[in-house]
N, C-alpha and C positions, 0 to 999 in steps of 0.2 A: 762268796757267786751264794752259798745257798739262797740266800736268805732274799735277792732279788734281787727283788720283786716290783711289777710294773706298782705306780700308788691308786688310780687313779682307770679307768678306766679309756679305751681305744686312748690312750696316750703311753707311748717310747721315753726309757729312764736312756741313761746313758753313764754309766761310770766307769769316767778317768782309770787310765793305769802310770801312762812315761809317754813325755815324745809322741803323743797322736792316736794313742792305742791306748783302746778302752771298749765296753761293754757294754750291748742296745742291748737292753732288754724292750720285749711288748709285750704287748696286750694279751698278748696268747701264754704267754710266760718264755714262749724264744728266748734266749740266751747268744750274740751273735757276736764275734769276734770286728772289730775293721780298727782301722784307722784313715783318721785324716791328714792326705796336707794338702799340699799346694803345689802345682807343676803348671811353668805357665802365667801363671796370676790366677790359678784358673784354684780351686778350691775342692777338691775329687777322697773319698771316701775310696779305701779295696780291702775287702770283704777277705777272710783270715776261713770263717769257723767255726760253727756250734756247738758249743763251750756246752759236754762236756767234754767235745770228740777231739774240741782241739783246746789243748792245758793250756791257762795260762808261761811258762817256759816257752812253749814249742808255739805262740803268738811271740813271744814278747822276739823270738828268735825270729820269726817270722818281716815284726818289724821291724827287726836290722836286714836283712837284710832287701829289704825296698828299701829303709832308707838307704843305706851300699852303692841300688839302680841312682835311687837319685843326688845324690854325691859324685858318681860320673854321670851327670847330664839325660838317664834315663828312662817313663816314664812310667812307672813299677804297673800302670794297671796297662797295659796297653805290653809291657816284654810276655803280659803274662795271655792276651791274650792272643799273642803273637808264637809264642809255648799250641796253649790247646790248638789253633789254626794247625798249625806241624804236626799236629796230636792226627787229629780225623786228614792232613791228607797222608800220613803215613802207616794213614790202617781202612787206607779203604785200597 
């Protein structure tokens, strides 16, 4: 992962892992874990955080959690938004 660098300026590259998980490398060198999935016929990406703060093992665990939600017919992105909204409501 250390050698993952964009080849050209202003170009993002993706390094795939498995089952939709990939590492997005931005032109400025930032590396972000993302999961590409389909829900309701639309392709969506879910972010898990930046590498190395989020390790490969933790990104894979997050992927499995999101895939479990998809198997149960739930959109992981919507679930995450609802959890954040609930956290804001309880903190006020």
